[in-house]
PyMOL Python script that loads the backbone (N, CA, C, O; Angstrom):
from pymol import cmd

cmd.read_pdbstr("""\
ATOM      1  N   UNK A   1       0.806  -1.199   0.000  1.00  0.00           N
ATOM      2  CA  UNK A   1       0.000   0.000   0.000  1.00  0.00           C
ATOM      3  C   UNK A   1       0.849   1.264   0.000  1.00  0.00           C
ATOM      4  O   UNK A   1       0.456   2.275  -0.582  1.00  0.00           O
ATOM      5  N   UNK A   2       1.997   1.217   0.640  1.00  0.00           N
ATOM      6  CA  UNK A   2       2.848   2.403   0.652  1.00  0.00           C
ATOM      7  C   UNK A   2       3.322   2.764  -0.750  1.00  0.00           C
ATOM      8  O   UNK A   2       3.481   3.942  -1.071  1.00  0.00           O
ATOM      9  N   UNK A   3       3.546   1.760  -1.579  1.00  0.00           N
ATOM     10  CA  UNK A   3       3.966   2.015  -2.947  1.00  0.00           C
ATOM     11  C   UNK A   3       2.919   2.773  -3.739  1.00  0.00           C
ATOM     12  O   UNK A   3       3.247   3.475  -4.695  1.00  0.00           O
ATOM     13  N   UNK A   4       1.669   2.638  -3.349  1.00  0.00           N
ATOM     14  CA  UNK A   4       0.586   3.331  -4.046  1.00  0.00           C
ATOM     15  C   UNK A   4       0.586   4.828  -3.758  1.00  0.00           C
ATOM     16  O   UNK A   4      -0.131   5.586  -4.412  1.00  0.00           O
ATOM     17  N   UNK A   5       1.376   5.254  -2.795  1.00  0.00           N
ATOM     18  CA  UNK A   5       1.472   6.681  -2.491  1.00  0.00           C
ATOM     19  C   UNK A   5       2.517   7.389  -3.342  1.00  0.00           C
ATOM     20  O   UNK A   5       2.666   8.608  -3.259  1.00  0.00           O
ATOM     21  N   UNK A   6       3.234   6.634  -4.152  1.00  0.00           N
ATOM     22  CA  UNK A   6       4.248   7.229  -5.011  1.00  0.00           C
ATOM     23  C   UNK A   6       3.614   8.293  -5.902  1.00  0.00           C
ATOM     24  O   UNK A   6       2.599   8.045  -6.552  1.00  0.00           O
ATOM     25  N   UNK A   7       4.208   9.455  -5.927  1.00  0.00           N
ATOM     26  CA  UNK A   7       3.705  10.538  -6.754  1.00  0.00           C
ATOM     27  C   UNK A   7       2.632  11.380  -6.091  1.00  0.00           C
ATOM     28  O   UNK A   7       2.088  12.289  -6.718  1.00  0.00           O
ATOM     29  N   UNK A   8       2.318  11.098  -4.841  1.00  0.00           N
ATOM     30  CA  UNK A   8       1.296  11.878  -4.143  1.00  0.00           C
ATOM     31  C   UNK A   8       1.759  13.321  -3.995  1.00  0.00           C
ATOM     32  O   UNK A   8       2.919  13.580  -3.674  1.00  0.00           O
ATOM     33  N   UNK A   9       0.844  14.259  -4.230  1.00  0.00           N
ATOM     34  CA  UNK A   9       1.184  15.676  -4.080  1.00  0.00           C
ATOM     35  C   UNK A   9       0.081  16.385  -3.300  1.00  0.00           C
ATOM     36  O   UNK A   9      -1.020  15.860  -3.136  1.00  0.00           O
ATOM     37  N   UNK A  10       0.394  17.570  -2.829  1.00  0.00           N
ATOM     38  CA  UNK A  10      -0.589  18.358  -2.083  1.00  0.00           C
ATOM     39  C   UNK A  10      -1.819  18.682  -2.921  1.00  0.00           C
ATOM     40  O   UNK A  10      -2.905  18.876  -2.375  1.00  0.00           O
ATOM     41  N   UNK A  11      -1.665  18.742  -4.223  1.00  0.00           N
ATOM     42  CA  UNK A  11      -2.792  19.052  -5.100  1.00  0.00           C
ATOM     43  C   UNK A  11      -3.858  17.955  -5.058  1.00  0.00           C
ATOM     44  O   UNK A  11      -5.022  18.201  -5.374  1.00  0.00           O
ATOM     45  N   UNK A  12      -3.460  16.768  -4.673  1.00  0.00           N
ATOM     46  CA  UNK A  12      -4.378  15.631  -4.625  1.00  0.00           C
ATOM     47  C   UNK A  12      -5.167  15.564  -3.317  1.00  0.00           C
ATOM     48  O   UNK A  12      -6.184  14.874  -3.241  1.00  0.00           O
ATOM     49  N   UNK A  13      -4.708  16.273  -2.294  1.00  0.00           N
ATOM     50  CA  UNK A  13      -5.344  16.210  -0.975  1.00  0.00           C
ATOM     51  C   UNK A  13      -6.798  16.658  -1.024  1.00  0.00           C
ATOM     52  O   UNK A  13      -7.189  17.515  -1.816  1.00  0.00           O
ATOM     53  N   UNK A  14      -7.578  16.044  -0.148  1.00  0.00           N
ATOM     54  CA  UNK A  14      -8.971  16.446   0.030  1.00  0.00           C
ATOM     55  C   UNK A  14      -9.155  16.975   1.443  1.00  0.00           C
ATOM     56  O   UNK A  14      -8.535  16.486   2.387  1.00  0.00           O
ATOM     57  N   UNK A  15     -10.005  17.969   1.576  1.00  0.00           N
ATOM     58  CA  UNK A  15     -10.381  18.438   2.909  1.00  0.00           C
ATOM     59  C   UNK A  15     -11.263  17.377   3.551  1.00  0.00           C
ATOM     60  O   UNK A  15     -11.938  16.621   2.852  1.00  0.00           O
ATOM     61  N   UNK A  16     -11.260  17.317   4.853  1.00  0.00           N
ATOM     62  CA  UNK A  16     -12.028  16.296   5.567  1.00  0.00           C
ATOM     63  C   UNK A  16     -13.507  16.353   5.189  1.00  0.00           C
ATOM     64  O   UNK A  16     -14.138  15.309   5.022  1.00  0.00           O
ATOM     65  N   UNK A  17     -14.061  17.538   5.055  1.00  0.00           N
ATOM     66  CA  UNK A  17     -15.492  17.643   4.735  1.00  0.00           C
ATOM     67  C   UNK A  17     -15.823  17.202   3.308  1.00  0.00           C
ATOM     68  O   UNK A  17     -16.996  17.033   2.975  1.00  0.00           O
ATOM     69  N   UNK A  18     -14.815  17.015   2.469  1.00  0.00           N
ATOM     70  CA  UNK A  18     -15.025  16.518   1.108  1.00  0.00           C
ATOM     71  C   UNK A  18     -14.863  15.003   1.015  1.00  0.00           C
ATOM     72  O   UNK A  18     -15.188  14.402  -0.009  1.00  0.00           O
ATOM     73  N   UNK A  19     -14.365  14.394   2.075  1.00  0.00           N
ATOM     74  CA  UNK A  19     -14.093  12.955   2.063  1.00  0.00           C
ATOM     75  C   UNK A  19     -15.375  12.149   2.228  1.00  0.00           C
ATOM     76  O   UNK A  19     -16.339  12.613   2.838  1.00  0.00           O
ATOM     77  N   UNK A  20     -15.374  10.933   1.677  1.00  0.00           N
ATOM     78  CA  UNK A  20     -16.509  10.041   1.910  1.00  0.00           C
ATOM     79  C   UNK A  20     -16.646   9.706   3.401  1.00  0.00           C
ATOM     80  O   UNK A  20     -15.712   9.882   4.183  1.00  0.00           O
ATOM     81  N   UNK A  21     -17.808   9.230   3.761  1.00  0.00           N
ATOM     82  CA  UNK A  21     -18.125   8.956   5.161  1.00  0.00           C
ATOM     83  C   UNK A  21     -17.153   7.963   5.804  1.00  0.00           C
ATOM     84  O   UNK A  21     -16.796   8.119   6.972  1.00  0.00           O
ATOM     85  N   UNK A  22     -16.728   6.961   5.067  1.00  0.00           N
ATOM     86  CA  UNK A  22     -15.823   5.956   5.628  1.00  0.00           C
ATOM     87  C   UNK A  22     -14.504   6.587   6.077  1.00  0.00           C
ATOM     88  O   UNK A  22     -14.015   6.286   7.166  1.00  0.00           O
ATOM     89  N   UNK A  23     -13.934   7.447   5.258  1.00  0.00           N
ATOM     90  CA  UNK A  23     -12.679   8.102   5.629  1.00  0.00           C
ATOM     91  C   UNK A  23     -12.870   9.014   6.840  1.00  0.00           C
ATOM     92  O   UNK A  23     -12.008   9.076   7.716  1.00  0.00           O
ATOM     93  N   UNK A  24     -13.984   9.708   6.885  1.00  0.00           N
ATOM     94  CA  UNK A  24     -14.255  10.567   8.046  1.00  0.00           C
ATOM     95  C   UNK A  24     -14.419   9.728   9.312  1.00  0.00           C
ATOM     96  O   UNK A  24     -13.987  10.134  10.391  1.00  0.00           O
ATOM     97  N   UNK A  25     -15.040   8.569   9.178  1.00  0.00           N
ATOM     98  CA  UNK A  25     -15.202   7.670  10.321  1.00  0.00           C
ATOM     99  C   UNK A  25     -13.841   7.194  10.836  1.00  0.00           C
ATOM    100  O   UNK A  25     -13.600   7.192  12.043  1.00  0.00           O
ATOM    101  N   UNK A  26     -12.964   6.796   9.935  1.00  0.00           N
ATOM    102  CA  UNK A  26     -11.639   6.321  10.337  1.00  0.00           C
ATOM    103  C   UNK A  26     -10.836   7.459  10.978  1.00  0.00           C
ATOM    104  O   UNK A  26     -10.089   7.225  11.928  1.00  0.00           O
ATOM    105  N   UNK A  27     -10.981   8.667  10.476  1.00  0.00           N
ATOM    106  CA  UNK A  27     -10.304   9.807  11.106  1.00  0.00           C
ATOM    107  C   UNK A  27     -10.838  10.052  12.516  1.00  0.00           C
ATOM    108  O   UNK A  27     -10.084  10.449  13.404  1.00  0.00           O
ATOM    109  N   UNK A  28     -12.126   9.822  12.725  1.00  0.00           N
ATOM    110  CA  UNK A  28     -12.705   9.935  14.067  1.00  0.00           C
ATOM    111  C   UNK A  28     -12.107   8.877  14.988  1.00  0.00           C
ATOM    112  O   UNK A  28     -11.763   9.167  16.134  1.00  0.00           O
ATOM    113  N   UNK A  29     -11.985   7.652  14.484  1.00  0.00           N
ATOM    114  CA  UNK A  29     -11.349   6.589  15.271  1.00  0.00           C
ATOM    115  C   UNK A  29      -9.904   6.952  15.604  1.00  0.00           C
ATOM    116  O   UNK A  29      -9.433   6.709  16.715  1.00  0.00           O
ATOM    117  N   UNK A  30      -9.216   7.528  14.643  1.00  0.00           N
ATOM    118  CA  UNK A  30      -7.826   7.923  14.850  1.00  0.00           C
ATOM    119  C   UNK A  30      -7.712   9.012  15.917  1.00  0.00           C
ATOM    120  O   UNK A  30      -6.780   9.001  16.722  1.00  0.00           O
ATOM    121  N   UNK A  31      -8.647   9.939  15.923  1.00  0.00           N
ATOM    122  CA  UNK A  31      -8.656  10.977  16.950  1.00  0.00           C
ATOM    123  C   UNK A  31      -8.865  10.393  18.339  1.00  0.00           C
ATOM    124  O   UNK A  31      -8.212  10.805  19.297  1.00  0.00           O
ATOM    125  N   UNK A  32      -9.774   9.435  18.443  1.00  0.00           N
ATOM    126  CA  UNK A  32     -10.011   8.772  19.730  1.00  0.00           C
ATOM    127  C   UNK A  32      -8.779   7.973  20.154  1.00  0.00           C
ATOM    128  O   UNK A  32      -8.426   7.944  21.333  1.00  0.00           O
ATOM    129  N   UNK A  33      -8.133   7.333  19.193  1.00  0.00           N
ATOM    130  CA  UNK A  33      -6.913   6.585  19.492  1.00  0.00           C
ATOM    131  C   UNK A  33      -5.826   7.516  20.012  1.00  0.00           C
ATOM    132  O   UNK A  33      -5.109   7.170  20.951  1.00  0.00           O
ATOM    133  N   UNK A  34      -5.703   8.676  19.417  1.00  0.00           N
ATOM    134  CA  UNK A  34      -4.704   9.651  19.851  1.00  0.00           C
ATOM    135  C   UNK A  34      -4.885   9.992  21.330  1.00  0.00           C
ATOM    136  O   UNK A  34      -3.913  10.051  22.083  1.00  0.00           O
ATOM    137  N   UNK A  35      -6.119  10.215  21.735  1.00  0.00           N
ATOM    138  CA  UNK A  35      -6.406  10.529  23.138  1.00  0.00           C
ATOM    139  C   UNK A  35      -6.004   9.361  24.032  1.00  0.00           C
ATOM    140  O   UNK A  35      -5.356   9.555  25.061  1.00  0.00           O
ATOM    141  N   UNK A  36      -6.388   8.151  23.639  1.00  0.00           N
ATOM    142  CA  UNK A  36      -6.062   6.961  24.432  1.00  0.00           C
ATOM    143  C   UNK A  36      -4.556   6.749  24.544  1.00  0.00           C
ATOM    144  O   UNK A  36      -4.049   6.421  25.617  1.00  0.00           O
ATOM    145  N   UNK A  37      -3.849   6.936  23.443  1.00  0.00           N
ATOM    146  CA  UNK A  37      -2.403   6.721  23.460  1.00  0.00           C
ATOM    147  C   UNK A  37      -1.694   7.760  24.317  1.00  0.00           C
ATOM    148  O   UNK A  37      -0.745   7.439  25.032  1.00  0.00           O
ATOM    149  N   UNK A  38      -2.149   8.986  24.248  1.00  0.00           N
ATOM    150  CA  UNK A  38      -1.540  10.034  25.084  1.00  0.00           C
ATOM    151  C   UNK A  38      -1.759   9.744  26.566  1.00  0.00           C
ATOM    152  O   UNK A  38      -0.854   9.920  27.382  1.00  0.00           O
ATOM    153  N   UNK A  39      -2.969   9.299  26.907  1.00  0.00           N
ATOM    154  CA  UNK A  39      -3.258   8.962  28.304  1.00  0.00           C
ATOM    155  C   UNK A  39      -2.382   7.806  28.773  1.00  0.00           C
ATOM    156  O   UNK A  39      -1.837   7.845  29.876  1.00  0.00           O
ATOM    157  N   UNK A  40      -2.249   6.788  27.948  1.00  0.00           N
ATOM    158  CA  UNK A  40      -1.425   5.635  28.308  1.00  0.00           C
ATOM    159  C   UNK A  40       0.046   6.032  28.443  1.00  0.00           C
ATOM    160  O   UNK A  40       0.737   5.560  29.346  1.00  0.00           O
ATOM    161  N   UNK A  41       0.517   6.887  27.559  1.00  0.00           N
ATOM    162  CA  UNK A  41       1.915   7.320  27.618  1.00  0.00           C
ATOM    163  C   UNK A  41       2.174   8.153  28.875  1.00  0.00           C
ATOM    164  O   UNK A  41       3.194   7.983  29.543  1.00  0.00           O
ATOM    165  N   UNK A  42       1.253   9.042  29.184  1.00  0.00           N
ATOM    166  CA  UNK A  42       1.422   9.878  30.380  1.00  0.00           C
ATOM    167  C   UNK A  42       1.417   9.044  31.657  1.00  0.00           C
ATOM    168  O   UNK A  42       2.076   9.393  32.637  1.00  0.00           O
ATOM    169  N   UNK A  43       0.670   7.939  31.641  1.00  0.00           N
ATOM    170  CA  UNK A  43       0.599   7.054  32.808  1.00  0.00           C
ATOM    171  C   UNK A  43       1.685   5.970  32.762  1.00  0.00           C
ATOM    172  O   UNK A  43       1.741   5.107  33.639  1.00  0.00           O
ATOM    173  N   UNK A  44       2.541   6.017  31.741  1.00  0.00           N
ATOM    174  CA  UNK A  44       3.599   5.022  31.545  1.00  0.00           C
ATOM    175  C   UNK A  44       3.044   3.597  31.451  1.00  0.00           C
ATOM    176  O   UNK A  44       3.680   2.641  31.893  1.00  0.00           O
ATOM    177  N   UNK A  45       1.862   3.475  30.877  1.00  0.00           N
ATOM    178  CA  UNK A  45       1.240   2.167  30.673  1.00  0.00           C
ATOM    179  C   UNK A  45       1.566   1.693  29.255  1.00  0.00           C
ATOM    180  O   UNK A  45       0.727   1.739  28.354  1.00  0.00           O
ATOM    181  N   UNK A  46       2.789   1.245  29.090  1.00  0.00           N
ATOM    182  CA  UNK A  46       3.268   0.882  27.758  1.00  0.00           C
ATOM    183  C   UNK A  46       2.546  -0.328  27.191  1.00  0.00           C
ATOM    184  O   UNK A  46       2.339  -0.410  25.980  1.00  0.00           O
ATOM    185  N   UNK A  47       2.162  -1.263  28.037  1.00  0.00           N
ATOM    186  CA  UNK A  47       1.422  -2.425  27.554  1.00  0.00           C
ATOM    187  C   UNK A  47       0.082  -1.992  26.956  1.00  0.00           C
ATOM    188  O   UNK A  47      -0.300  -2.439  25.875  1.00  0.00           O
ATOM    189  N   UNK A  48      -0.622  -1.122  27.670  1.00  0.00           N
ATOM    190  CA  UNK A  48      -1.901  -0.595  27.168  1.00  0.00           C
ATOM    191  C   UNK A  48      -1.691   0.178  25.863  1.00  0.00           C
ATOM    192  O   UNK A  48      -2.473   0.047  24.922  1.00  0.00           O
ATOM    193  N   UNK A  49      -0.637   0.975  25.819  1.00  0.00           N
ATOM    194  CA  UNK A  49      -0.311   1.769  24.634  1.00  0.00           C
ATOM    195  C   UNK A  49      -0.099   0.860  23.420  1.00  0.00           C
ATOM    196  O   UNK A  49      -0.715   1.052  22.372  1.00  0.00           O
ATOM    197  N   UNK A  50       0.768  -0.117  23.575  1.00  0.00           N
ATOM    198  CA  UNK A  50       1.084  -1.008  22.451  1.00  0.00           C
ATOM    199  C   UNK A  50      -0.103  -1.874  22.052  1.00  0.00           C
ATOM    200  O   UNK A  50      -0.329  -2.111  20.866  1.00  0.00           O
ATOM    201  N   UNK A  51      -0.858  -2.344  23.033  1.00  0.00           N
ATOM    202  CA  UNK A  51      -2.030  -3.177  22.742  1.00  0.00           C
ATOM    203  C   UNK A  51      -3.046  -2.390  21.925  1.00  0.00           C
ATOM    204  O   UNK A  51      -3.573  -2.893  20.933  1.00  0.00           O
ATOM    205  N   UNK A  52      -3.321  -1.161  22.338  1.00  0.00           N
ATOM    206  CA  UNK A  52      -4.317  -0.339  21.634  1.00  0.00           C
ATOM    207  C   UNK A  52      -3.841   0.031  20.232  1.00  0.00           C
ATOM    208  O   UNK A  52      -4.623   0.020  19.282  1.00  0.00           O
ATOM    209  N   UNK A  53      -2.565   0.355  20.110  1.00  0.00           N
ATOM    210  CA  UNK A  53      -2.009   0.697  18.801  1.00  0.00           C
ATOM    211  C   UNK A  53      -2.053  -0.508  17.858  1.00  0.00           C
ATOM    212  O   UNK A  53      -2.414  -0.378  16.688  1.00  0.00           O
ATOM    213  N   UNK A  54      -1.686  -1.660  18.370  1.00  0.00           N
ATOM    214  CA  UNK A  54      -1.714  -2.888  17.572  1.00  0.00           C
ATOM    215  C   UNK A  54      -3.139  -3.254  17.174  1.00  0.00           C
ATOM    216  O   UNK A  54      -3.391  -3.630  16.029  1.00  0.00           O
ATOM    217  N   UNK A  55      -4.066  -3.143  18.114  1.00  0.00           N
ATOM    218  CA  UNK A  55      -5.468  -3.438  17.803  1.00  0.00           C
ATOM    219  C   UNK A  55      -5.996  -2.513  16.707  1.00  0.00           C
ATOM    220  O   UNK A  55      -6.694  -2.956  15.795  1.00  0.00           O
ATOM    221  N   UNK A  56      -5.662  -1.239  16.802  1.00  0.00           N
ATOM    222  CA  UNK A  56      -6.114  -0.282  15.787  1.00  0.00           C
ATOM    223  C   UNK A  56      -5.553  -0.649  14.413  1.00  0.00           C
ATOM    224  O   UNK A  56      -6.281  -0.655  13.421  1.00  0.00           O
ATOM    225  N   UNK A  57      -4.270  -0.952  14.364  1.00  0.00           N
ATOM    226  CA  UNK A  57      -3.638  -1.293  13.084  1.00  0.00           C
ATOM    227  C   UNK A  57      -4.222  -2.574  12.491  1.00  0.00           C
ATOM    228  O   UNK A  57      -4.481  -2.648  11.290  1.00  0.00           O
ATOM    229  N   UNK A  58      -4.424  -3.572  13.333  1.00  0.00           N
ATOM    230  CA  UNK A  58      -4.899  -4.869  12.838  1.00  0.00           C
ATOM    231  C   UNK A  58      -6.390  -4.905  12.549  1.00  0.00           C
ATOM    232  O   UNK A  58      -6.816  -5.464  11.538  1.00  0.00           O
ATOM    233  N   UNK A  59      -7.178  -4.317  13.423  1.00  0.00           N
ATOM    234  CA  UNK A  59      -8.634  -4.423  13.297  1.00  0.00           C
ATOM    235  C   UNK A  59      -9.245  -3.268  12.507  1.00  0.00           C
ATOM    236  O   UNK A  59      -9.920  -3.482  11.500  1.00  0.00           O
ATOM    237  N   UNK A  60      -9.005  -2.059  12.968  1.00  0.00           N
ATOM    238  CA  UNK A  60      -9.655  -0.905  12.345  1.00  0.00           C
ATOM    239  C   UNK A  60      -9.074  -0.581  10.972  1.00  0.00           C
ATOM    240  O   UNK A  60      -9.816  -0.287  10.035  1.00  0.00           O
ATOM    241  N   UNK A  61      -7.768  -0.632  10.853  1.00  0.00           N
ATOM    242  CA  UNK A  61      -7.160  -0.310   9.561  1.00  0.00           C
ATOM    243  C   UNK A  61      -7.130  -1.508   8.622  1.00  0.00           C
ATOM    244  O   UNK A  61      -7.743  -1.479   7.555  1.00  0.00           O
ATOM    245  N   UNK A  62      -6.426  -2.550   9.012  1.00  0.00           N
ATOM    246  CA  UNK A  62      -6.200  -3.667   8.100  1.00  0.00           C
ATOM    247  C   UNK A  62      -7.465  -4.462   7.788  1.00  0.00           C
ATOM    248  O   UNK A  62      -7.817  -4.640   6.622  1.00  0.00           O
ATOM    249  N   UNK A  63      -8.140  -4.934   8.814  1.00  0.00           N
ATOM    250  CA  UNK A  63      -9.292  -5.816   8.603  1.00  0.00           C
ATOM    251  C   UNK A  63     -10.542  -5.062   8.158  1.00  0.00           C
ATOM    252  O   UNK A  63     -11.452  -5.659   7.584  1.00  0.00           O
ATOM    253  N   UNK A  64     -10.596  -3.774   8.415  1.00  0.00           N
ATOM    254  CA  UNK A  64     -11.799  -3.010   8.074  1.00  0.00           C
ATOM    255  C   UNK A  64     -11.537  -2.024   6.933  1.00  0.00           C
ATOM    256  O   UNK A  64     -11.988  -2.241   5.808  1.00  0.00           O
ATOM    257  N   UNK A  65     -10.820  -0.960   7.218  1.00  0.00           N
ATOM    258  CA  UNK A  65     -10.663   0.134   6.255  1.00  0.00           C
ATOM    259  C   UNK A  65      -9.899  -0.282   4.999  1.00  0.00           C
ATOM    260  O   UNK A  65     -10.392  -0.088   3.888  1.00  0.00           O
ATOM    261  N   UNK A  66      -8.712  -0.848   5.156  1.00  0.00           N
ATOM    262  CA  UNK A  66      -7.913  -1.225   3.986  1.00  0.00           C
ATOM    263  C   UNK A  66      -8.628  -2.277   3.145  1.00  0.00           C
ATOM    264  O   UNK A  66      -8.554  -2.255   1.916  1.00  0.00           O
ATOM    265  N   UNK A  67      -9.313  -3.188   3.806  1.00  0.00           N
ATOM    266  CA  UNK A  67     -10.025  -4.238   3.078  1.00  0.00           C
ATOM    267  C   UNK A  67     -11.116  -3.647   2.185  1.00  0.00           C
ATOM    268  O   UNK A  67     -11.334  -4.115   1.068  1.00  0.00           O
ATOM    269  N   UNK A  68     -11.787  -2.632   2.678  1.00  0.00           N
ATOM    270  CA  UNK A  68     -12.865  -2.003   1.906  1.00  0.00           C
ATOM    271  C   UNK A  68     -12.310  -1.125   0.785  1.00  0.00           C
ATOM    272  O   UNK A  68     -12.816  -1.161  -0.337  1.00  0.00           O
ATOM    273  N   UNK A  69     -11.281  -0.344   1.078  1.00  0.00           N
ATOM    274  CA  UNK A  69     -10.816   0.671   0.136  1.00  0.00           C
ATOM    275  C   UNK A  69      -9.703   0.244  -0.816  1.00  0.00           C
ATOM    276  O   UNK A  69      -9.382   0.991  -1.740  1.00  0.00           O
ATOM    277  N   UNK A  70      -9.112  -0.911  -0.628  1.00  0.00           N
ATOM    278  CA  UNK A  70      -7.967  -1.264  -1.478  1.00  0.00           C
ATOM    279  C   UNK A  70      -8.335  -1.317  -2.962  1.00  0.00           C
ATOM    280  O   UNK A  70      -7.513  -0.963  -3.807  1.00  0.00           O
ATOM    281  N   UNK A  71      -9.531  -1.745  -3.287  1.00  0.00           N
ATOM    282  CA  UNK A  71      -9.937  -1.791  -4.692  1.00  0.00           C
ATOM    283  C   UNK A  71     -10.026  -0.393  -5.295  1.00  0.00           C
ATOM    284  O   UNK A  71      -9.722  -0.204  -6.473  1.00  0.00           O
ATOM    285  N   UNK A  72     -10.440   0.581  -4.500  1.00  0.00           N
ATOM    286  CA  UNK A  72     -10.492   1.963  -4.989  1.00  0.00           C
ATOM    287  C   UNK A  72      -9.106   2.452  -5.377  1.00  0.00           C
ATOM    288  O   UNK A  72      -8.934   3.172  -6.360  1.00  0.00           O
ATOM    289  N   UNK A  73      -8.140   2.053  -4.596  1.00  0.00           N
ATOM    290  CA  UNK A  73      -6.773   2.491  -4.845  1.00  0.00           C
ATOM    291  C   UNK A  73      -6.257   1.985  -6.186  1.00  0.00           C
ATOM    292  O   UNK A  73      -5.578   2.712  -6.913  1.00  0.00           O
ATOM    293  N   UNK A  74      -6.578   0.751  -6.506  1.00  0.00           N
ATOM    294  CA  UNK A  74      -6.028   0.142  -7.714  1.00  0.00           C
ATOM    295  C   UNK A  74      -6.941   0.225  -8.934  1.00  0.00           C
ATOM    296  O   UNK A  74      -6.466   0.119 -10.064  1.00  0.00           O
ATOM    297  N   UNK A  75      -8.234   0.412  -8.726  1.00  0.00           N
ATOM    298  CA  UNK A  75      -9.178   0.342  -9.847  1.00  0.00           C
ATOM    299  C   UNK A  75      -9.806   1.678 -10.237  1.00  0.00           C
ATOM    300  O   UNK A  75     -10.148   1.881 -11.402  1.00  0.00           O
ATOM    301  N   UNK A  76      -9.960   2.581  -9.285  1.00  0.00           N
ATOM    302  CA  UNK A  76     -10.631   3.845  -9.581  1.00  0.00           C
ATOM    303  C   UNK A  76      -9.701   4.801 -10.321  1.00  0.00           C
ATOM    304  O   UNK A  76      -8.477   4.684 -10.257  1.00  0.00           O
ATOM    305  N   UNK A  77     -10.308   5.736 -11.013  1.00  0.00           N
ATOM    306  CA  UNK A  77      -9.545   6.752 -11.746  1.00  0.00           C
ATOM    307  C   UNK A  77      -8.743   7.609 -10.765  1.00  0.00           C
ATOM    308  O   UNK A  77      -9.162   7.796  -9.623  1.00  0.00           O
ATOM    309  N   UNK A  78      -7.603   8.127 -11.197  1.00  0.00           N
ATOM    310  CA  UNK A  78      -6.764   8.935 -10.305  1.00  0.00           C
ATOM    311  C   UNK A  78      -7.474  10.139  -9.683  1.00  0.00           C
ATOM    312  O   UNK A  78      -7.103  10.575  -8.593  1.00  0.00           O
ATOM    313  N   UNK A  79      -8.480  10.676 -10.356  1.00  0.00           N
ATOM    314  CA  UNK A  79      -9.175  11.843  -9.811  1.00  0.00           C
ATOM    315  C   UNK A  79     -10.457  11.485  -9.058  1.00  0.00           C
ATOM    316  O   UNK A  79     -11.202  12.376  -8.650  1.00  0.00           O
ATOM    317  N   UNK A  80     -10.720  10.197  -8.871  1.00  0.00           N
ATOM    318  CA  UNK A  80     -11.911   9.760  -8.139  1.00  0.00           C
ATOM    319  C   UNK A  80     -11.815  10.199  -6.674  1.00  0.00           C
ATOM    320  O   UNK A  80     -10.750  10.108  -6.063  1.00  0.00           O
ATOM    321  N   UNK A  81     -12.916  10.668  -6.124  1.00  0.00           N
ATOM    322  CA  UNK A  81     -12.934  11.191  -4.755  1.00  0.00           C
ATOM    323  C   UNK A  81     -12.529  10.122  -3.740  1.00  0.00           C
ATOM    324  O   UNK A  81     -11.754  10.407  -2.828  1.00  0.00           O
ATOM    325  N   UNK A  82     -13.040   8.897  -3.882  1.00  0.00           N
ATOM    326  CA  UNK A  82     -12.682   7.835  -2.933  1.00  0.00           C
ATOM    327  C   UNK A  82     -11.184   7.555  -2.966  1.00  0.00           C
ATOM    328  O   UNK A  82     -10.548   7.391  -1.925  1.00  0.00           O
ATOM    329  N   UNK A  83     -10.638   7.501  -4.157  1.00  0.00           N
ATOM    330  CA  UNK A  83      -9.199   7.217  -4.292  1.00  0.00           C
ATOM    331  C   UNK A  83      -8.364   8.361  -3.716  1.00  0.00           C
ATOM    332  O   UNK A  83      -7.379   8.128  -3.016  1.00  0.00           O
ATOM    333  N   UNK A  84      -8.763   9.582  -4.014  1.00  0.00           N
ATOM    334  CA  UNK A  84      -8.028  10.738  -3.492  1.00  0.00           C
ATOM    335  C   UNK A  84      -8.114  10.804  -1.968  1.00  0.00           C
ATOM    336  O   UNK A  84      -7.128  11.118  -1.301  1.00  0.00           O
ATOM    337  N   UNK A  85      -9.288  10.510  -1.420  1.00  0.00           N
ATOM    338  CA  UNK A  85      -9.452  10.520   0.037  1.00  0.00           C
ATOM    339  C   UNK A  85      -8.597   9.437   0.678  1.00  0.00           C
ATOM    340  O   UNK A  85      -7.990   9.662   1.725  1.00  0.00           O
ATOM    341  N   UNK A  86      -8.546   8.281   0.065  1.00  0.00           N
ATOM    342  CA  UNK A  86      -7.746   7.166   0.573  1.00  0.00           C
ATOM    343  C   UNK A  86      -6.268   7.543   0.607  1.00  0.00           C
ATOM    344  O   UNK A  86      -5.568   7.255   1.578  1.00  0.00           O
ATOM    345  N   UNK A  87      -5.805   8.180  -0.445  1.00  0.00           N
ATOM    346  CA  UNK A  87      -4.393   8.563  -0.511  1.00  0.00           C
ATOM    347  C   UNK A  87      -4.073   9.752   0.396  1.00  0.00           C
ATOM    348  O   UNK A  87      -2.923   9.935   0.795  1.00  0.00           O
ATOM    349  N   UNK A  88      -5.077  10.555   0.721  1.00  0.00           N
ATOM    350  CA  UNK A  88      -4.857  11.685   1.619  1.00  0.00           C
ATOM    351  C   UNK A  88      -4.622  11.167   3.014  1.00  0.00           C
ATOM    352  O   UNK A  88      -4.413  11.953   3.938  1.00  0.00           O
TER     353      UNK A  88
END
""", "prot")
cmd.dss("prot")
cmd.show_as("cartoon", "prot")
cmd.util.cbc("prot")
cmd.orient("prot")
């Protein structure tokens, strides 16, 4: 998936309010994760920090978001909103 970001430029970025609902949902999850990780780090709860980060990467990103959007990345036109939001 990282290879699919080759050639990405600021001109391709989408504002959050222009993104499809799925991308906005994942950004909301990411915001909640940020709060949880900061709390765990401040409390020096490294096990909680790593567990939550790993769960997010495996469940929310890999098993959910990437699974749904990977076809958009490879099949949709370069100017398609879903593809641009995914790359943003």
